[in-house]
N, C-alpha and C positions, 0 to 999 in steps of 0.2 A: 365288313363282310364276315368277320370272325364270329359275330353273334349268330349268323345264319347257320354256321357249322354245328351249333349246339342244338338247334331245333330238329326234332324228328318229324318231318313233314308227312311221312308215310303213316306214322302212328296217329297223328292228328287227323289225317284223311279218313282213317278207318273209324274214327269216333264221330265223324260228321253225319248229320241227317240229310243235308242239302247235297244233291248231286253236283250242282254247279260249284260249290265251295270245295267238295271232295276232289273234282277235276283240277281246280286251281292249285290245291295243295300237292297233288300228285305231280303236276307240272313243275312246281318249285323243287320238289324232291328230285325230279329228272334233271333239272339244270344244276342242282347242287352236286349231283354225281358226276358233272362234267360234260353232259350231253347237250347238244345244241337245240335240236328239235325233235 
């Protein structure tokens, strides 16, 4: 789980062209911040 703390999902999402992948990365960022849904 420590390796997930290093990744900036929000930055990765902003670089994506695919809307579907962008939403997945933003969801991971949301979970990483401690939110559930």
